[in-house]
C-alpha positions in Angstrom: -18.3 43.5 26.0 -18.7 43.1 22.5 -17.5 39.2 21.7 -21.5 38.0 22.8 -24.6 38.8 20.2 -24.9 41.8 21.0 -28.3 42.4 22.7 -29.5 45.9 22.6 -31.0 47.6 25.1 -33.5 50.3 23.5 -36.8 50.8 25.3 -38.3 48.4 21.6 -36.9 45.3 23.6 -38.6 46.4 26.9 -42.0 46.5 25.1 -41.7 43.6 22.8 -40.8 41.2 26.0 -44.5 40.7 27.7 -46.3 42.2 25.3 -50.1 41.4 26.0 -52.6 40.1 22.9 -55.3 41.2 21.9 -57.3 39.1 23.6 -55.4 40.1 26.9 -56.2 43.6 26.3 -59.9 43.2 26.3 -60.6 42.7 30.0 -64.0 44.4 30.1 -66.8 44.4 27.8 -67.8 47.8 28.4 -66.8 50.7 26.8 -63.7 52.2 26.7 -62.4 55.7 26.6 -59.2 56.8 25.4 -59.4 60.2 25.6 -61.5 61.3 28.8 -62.5 60.1 32.5 -65.7 60.0 31.4 -67.1 56.9 30.1 -67.4 56.6 25.7 -70.7 56.3 24.4 -70.9 54.7 21.1 -72.1 51.1 22.6 -75.8 53.2 23.1 -75.7 54.9 19.9 -78.5 53.9 17.2 -78.3 52.2 13.8 -77.7 55.4 11.2 -78.9 55.4 7.9 -77.4 58.0 6.1 -73.8 57.5 4.4 -72.5 60.9 6.3 -73.1 59.2 9.9 -71.7 55.7 8.7 -68.3 57.4 7.3 -67.6 59.1 10.1 -68.2 56.1 12.2 -65.9 53.9 10.5 -63.5 56.5 10.7 -63.9 57.4 14.7 -63.8 53.4 15.9 -60.8 52.8 13.4 -58.9 55.4 15.2 -60.0 54.2 18.6 -59.6 50.7 17.8 -56.0 51.6 16.8 -55.6 53.4 20.1 -56.8 50.6 22.0 -54.3 48.6 20.3 -51.5 50.4 21.5 -51.7 52.6 24.5 -53.2 49.5 27.0 -50.1 47.5 25.9 -47.6 50.1 26.7 -49.0 50.3 29.7 -49.0 46.3 30.4 -45.4 46.4 30.2 -44.5 49.0 32.1 -46.8 48.0 34.8 -46.7 44.0 34.7 -43.0 42.9 32.9 -41.0 41.2 35.9 -38.1 42.2 33.9 -38.7 45.8 34.4 -38.3 45.8 38.0 -34.5 46.8 38.9 -32.5 44.4 41.4 -31.9 46.2 44.5 -28.0 45.8 45.9 -27.4 44.2 48.9 -28.3 45.5 52.3 -24.6 45.3 53.4 -21.3 45.1 50.9 -17.7 44.3 52.0 -15.9 47.8 53.6 -12.9 46.6 51.5 -11.5 50.2 51.2 -13.8 52.6 53.6 -16.8 51.6 55.6 -19.2 54.2 53.2 -18.0 51.9 50.6 -20.3 49.4 52.0 -23.5 51.2 52.5 -26.5 50.8 49.3 -26.7 53.8 47.2 -24.6 57.1 46.6 -21.8 58.3 48.4 -20.6 61.6 48.2 -19.0 64.4 50.7 -19.4 67.6 49.0 -17.6 70.3 49.9 -17.8 74.4 49.0 -17.8 74.5 45.4 -18.2 70.9 44.6 -20.9 70.6 41.3 -23.6 68.0 42.4 -23.3 64.6 41.1 -24.9 64.4 37.4 -28.6 63.0 37.7 -28.6 61.0 34.1 -26.5 58.0 35.9 -28.4 54.7 35.8 -25.5 52.5 36.0 -26.5 49.9 38.8 -23.0 50.5 39.5 -20.2 53.0 39.4 -17.1 54.7 40.5 -14.9 57.9 40.3 -11.8 58.0 42.3 -8.4 59.6 41.6 -5.9 57.1 40.2 -2.7 58.3 42.5 -3.9 59.4 45.2 -6.3 56.4 45.6 -9.6 58.6 47.1 -12.6 57.8 45.9 -14.2 60.7 45.3 -18.1 59.3 44.5 -19.5 55.8 44.5 -22.6 53.9 44.0 -22.9 50.6 45.3 -19.4 50.4 44.8 -19.2 46.6 45.8 -22.1 45.3 44.1 -21.4 41.8 43.0 -22.2 42.2 39.5 -21.2 40.5 36.2 -18.6 42.3 34.6 -18.3 41.3 30.8 -14.9 41.6 29.1 -14.0 44.1 32.0 -12.9 40.9 33.3 -9.9 40.9 30.2 -8.3 43.8 32.9 -7.5 41.2 35.4 -6.3 38.5 33.0 -4.1 41.3 31.1 -2.8 42.6 34.8 -1.9 38.4 35.4 -0.6 37.0 32.3 1.2 40.3 31.1 4.3 39.7 32.7 4.3 35.9 31.6 4.7 36.2 28.4 7.4 37.7 26.5 5.9 39.9 23.1 8.2 38.6 20.9 7.4 35.2 21.4 6.0 33.3 18.3 3.1 30.7 18.8 1.7 28.2 16.5 -2.1 27.8 17.3 -3.8 24.5 17.9 -6.9 23.8 16.9 -7.7 22.8 20.3 -6.7 26.1 21.3 -9.7 27.6 19.9 -12.5 24.7 21.2 -13.5 26.8 24.4 -14.4 29.7 23.0 -18.0 30.3 23.9 -20.9 30.7 20.9 -21.6 34.0 20.2 -17.9 35.6 21.2 -16.5 38.6 19.7 -13.0 37.3 17.8 -10.5 39.0 16.3 -10.2 36.2 13.5 -7.4 34.0 14.8 -6.7 30.8 12.6 -5.7 27.5 13.5 -2.5 26.2 12.4 -1.1 30.0 12.2 1.4 32.0 13.9 1.4 34.9 16.3 3.3 37.0 18.4 1.9 37.6 21.9 1.9 41.3 20.9 -0.2 40.3 18.4 -2.3 38.4 20.3 -2.8 41.6 22.8 -3.4 43.5 20.2 -6.4 41.1 19.9 -7.6 41.0 23.5 -7.6 44.7 24.2 -8.7 46.4 20.9 -11.1 43.7 19.8 -12.1 42.1 22.5 -11.0 38.8 21.0 -12.2 35.7 23.1 -10.1 33.7 20.4 -6.7 35.4 21.6 -7.4 35.3 25.5 -7.5 31.4 24.6 -4.6 31.0 22.9 -3.1 33.2 25.3 -4.4 30.7 28.2 -3.3 28.2 26.1 0.5 29.7 26.3 0.1 29.7 30.2 -1.2 26.4 30.6 -4.7 26.2 30.1 -7.8 27.9 31.0 -8.0 26.0 34.2 -4.4 27.2 35.5 -5.2 30.6 33.8 -8.2 31.1 36.1 -6.9 30.3 39.1 -3.8 32.9 38.2 -6.1 35.5 37.8 -8.5 34.3 41.0 -5.0 34.6 42.9 -4.2 37.8 41.4 -7.5 39.3 42.0 -7.0 38.3 46.0 -3.8 39.8 46.1 -4.8 43.1 44.3 -7.5 42.7 47.2 -10.6 42.6 44.7 -12.3 40.6 47.0 -15.6 40.9 44.9 -14.0 39.1 42.2 -14.7 35.5 41.2 -13.4 34.5 38.0 -15.0 31.8 36.2 -13.6 32.3 32.5 -10.4 33.7 31.7 -12.1 36.2 29.0 -15.6 37.5 30.9 -17.9 35.4 29.1 -21.0 35.3 30.8 -20.8 32.5 33.5 -23.1 31.4 36.5 -21.2 33.0 39.5 -18.7 34.9 37.3 -19.1 38.8 39.4 -17.2 41.4 40.3 -17.7 45.0 40.9 -17.2 48.8 40.2 -14.6 49.0 42.8 -12.9 45.7 42.2 -12.5 46.9 38.3 -10.9 50.1 39.0 -8.3 48.4 41.2 -7.8 45.9 38.6 -7.2 48.7 36.0 -5.6 50.7 38.3 -3.1 48.1 38.7 -2.8 47.2 34.9 -1.9 51.1 34.3 1.7 50.3 36.3 2.5 48.3 33.4 3.7 50.4 30.5 2.5 47.6 28.1 -1.1 47.4 29.7 -0.7 51.0 29.4 -0.1 51.4 25.3 -1.7 48.7 24.6 -5.2 49.7 26.2 -5.2 53.0 24.5 -4.3 51.9 21.2 -6.8 53.3 18.5 -6.1 50.7 15.9 -3.3 48.0 14.5 -2.4 45.7 11.8 -3.7 42.0 12.6 -1.9 39.3 10.8 -4.1 38.0 7.8 -5.0 34.4 6.7 -2.1 32.9 5.3 -2.3 31.4 1.6 -0.7 29.0 -0.1 2.5 31.1 -2.4 1.1 34.4 -0.5 2.9 36.7 1.2 0.7 36.9 4.0 -1.3 40.1 4.8 -3.0 42.2 7.4 -6.2 43.8 8.1 -7.0 46.5 9.8 -8.7 46.3 13.7 -10.1 49.1 15.7 -10.1 49.6 19.7 -13.8 49.1 20.5 -13.8 51.7 23.2 -15.5 54.2 22.3 -14.8 56.9 24.2 -11.1 56.7 22.9 -12.1 56.2 19.3 -15.2 57.8 18.6 -17.7 56.2 17.0 -21.6 55.6 16.9 -22.8 58.9 18.1 -20.0 59.0 21.0 -17.3 61.4 20.6 -13.6 60.8 22.1 -13.2 62.3 25.5 -10.5 64.7 26.1 -7.4 63.1 27.9 -8.9 59.5 27.8 -6.1 57.1 27.9 -8.4 53.5 27.8 -9.1 51.0 29.8 -11.7 48.4 28.6 -15.1 47.8 27.9 -17.8 45.1 28.0 -21.5 43.6 27.0 -23.1 40.4 27.5 -26.8 39.8 27.6 -26.2 38.6 31.1 -24.0 41.9 32.4 -25.7 44.5 30.3 -23.1 47.1 29.2 -19.8 47.7 32.0 -16.9 50.1 31.0 -13.7 51.4 32.9 -11.7 54.1 31.8 -9.0 56.3 33.1 -8.6 59.9 31.7 -5.8 62.7 32.9 -6.7 66.5 32.7 -4.6 69.0 33.7 -1.8 66.9 35.9 -5.0 64.8 37.6 -5.8 61.7 36.7 -9.1 60.1 37.1 -10.1 56.5 37.2 -14.2 55.9 36.2 -16.6 52.4 36.8 -19.8 51.8 35.4 -21.6 48.8 35.5 -25.2 48.3 33.4 -26.7 51.0 33.2 -30.4 50.9 32.1 -31.7 54.3 30.8 -32.6 53.1 27.5 -30.4 56.1 26.2 -28.1 54.8 23.2 -24.6 53.9 24.4 -25.0 54.7 27.7 -22.3 53.4 29.2 -19.8 55.8 27.9 -22.2 58.6 28.0 -22.9 57.9 31.7 -18.7 57.5 31.9 -18.4 60.6 30.3 -20.4 62.3 32.8 -18.9 60.9 35.8 -15.1 62.1 34.3 -16.6 65.9 33.9 -17.9 65.7 37.2 -14.7 64.4 39.0 -12.8 67.0 37.0 -14.7 69.7 38.1 -15.3 68.5 41.9 -10.9 67.4 42.6 -10.0 69.2 45.2 -13.5 70.3 46.3 -15.0 66.9 48.3 -14.0 64.6 50.9 -13.1 61.0 49.9 -15.4 58.0 50.6 -13.3 56.1 50.3 -9.6 54.4 49.0 -8.3 51.9 46.5 -6.7 49.7 48.3 -2.9 48.6 48.4 -1.9 45.5 47.2 -1.3 42.9 50.0 2.4 42.8 49.2 2.5 46.4 49.6 1.4 46.6 53.0 4.1 47.3 55.4 5.7 44.1 56.8 6.0 45.1 60.4 4.5 48.2 62.8 5.5 49.7 65.8 1.6 49.9 66.5 -0.1 47.0 65.6 -3.4 49.1 65.3 -4.3 51.3 62.8 -4.2 54.9 63.7 -6.9 57.0 63.5 -7.0 59.5 60.5 -8.7 62.8 62.4 -9.3 64.1 58.7 -11.0 60.9 57.5 -14.8 61.1 59.1 -15.7 57.3 59.0 -12.9 56.3 61.0 -10.9 54.2 58.6 -7.1 54.5 58.5 -5.0 55.3 55.7 -3.1 52.4 54.8 0.5 52.3 53.2 0.7 51.7 49.3 3.0 51.3 46.8 4.3 52.3 43.4 5.1 49.3 41.8 6.8 48.2 39.0 9.2 45.1 37.2 8.6 41.8 35.3 6.3 41.1 37.9 4.4 43.6 38.1 5.3 44.3 41.7 8.7 46.8 42.8 9.4 47.9 45.5 10.2 51.6 45.8 7.3 52.6 48.4 6.5 56.4 47.4 4.2 57.7 51.0 4.1 61.3 52.8 3.9 60.3 56.7 3.7 62.5 60.1 5.3 61.3 63.1 3.0 61.0 66.2 4.5 60.6 69.3 2.7 60.3 72.5 2.8 58.3 76.0 6.5 57.4 75.4 5.2 55.2 72.4 6.1 56.3 68.5 3.7 55.4 65.9 3.2 56.6 62.5 0.4 58.4 60.4 1.0 57.6 57.2 -0.9 59.0 53.9 -0.4 56.6 50.4 -0.1 58.2 47.5 0.5 55.8 44.4 1.1 57.8 41.1 0.9 56.1 38.1 4.2 56.2 36.6 4.9 57.4 33.1 1.4 58.6 32.6 -0.1 58.3 29.4 -1.4 61.5 28.2 -3.0 62.3 24.5 -4.0 65.4 22.6 -6.9 67.1 23.3 -9.2 65.7 20.5 -11.8 68.4 18.3 
């Protein structure tokens, strides 16, 4: 997320941290060999009298001194820096969406002709899912609870968008900006200036503006109430790994989510027309400062989603339609994206890659999307994106779930809904069902399908 002072993650940062002093490099007083397994012998060289020999020795000693002060520093950083030790995921995680998703490590069921997963994906947690059917095609530590950074704004938007008409105009009070965290990314909102709700949402989605989040939160009754509303909405979506502390995703103790939850939240958000339009907007004009006696001007803002805009060496991803990126010191880089190709819509989330590769979160998300489109129809799902609680059937003829013989882990396929409306949830169900009969009892085996309504199709980019 861009709202904190950026902490880049290249290897230089790793070398600087925990670096050893010159005194620490000299761990022994004996000869040091840089290029050979045999001990270096110039400690036993006798005094040299000729100018040529003195010159040669001086050059050799300088070269060895340079090597001694460089090579051990790298080795020590690699071996002794505790910050380089990768944390391990919990041995057991949430089983929401399927039992395989509760297991640490990579989960995938390759079928005939399916491509192997890309090797160069270093995210601590990631997931690839079909946005329409909800099938999870592959995952890695899907339920690992990690800091979400600005991807938390997806939950903020999914919660508040239906409540605040975008034509509403609001004058910003100074106290509404007082709680914005130090180093936050800002869209540039000025106190005592007026903005429409539409303007504020552009600031949230395009610039990840924490100032816009705090103003919208004030319009919702304050930050405290907004956090509570977001938490309740997360529970309604069954995003049970998510703990909301700040509405903007700013680093806060205890604030966590997971790749599974962020994907679930993004899928819910994409049911809303305004959400889809905002998260797929590349650039927009934003109201500027009002100068006395002059017409209020605007300034251009651009989406910080690199796969959408193409920036910092990243090419726009073909078919990308959103949704949100984030980066903080504590969370590292996070990203959730949605893309459509040939009628297939995929969601991907990557959390905290540590490869050191420039713009790794976008590159790894792109690789996973490429794999997902190539693997569609050739893999068995390892789980599913569950529907909101309100989409569950109110009653069933059989209180026990019916096992789907095609599901190897034995988890049942719940019902989901395609929902619309001002509350974000509607009543239309789209399901394909089969009726099973046996021993005088009728049971229903329902395969879920929750289509993305009015998909955002973007023209292919060069």
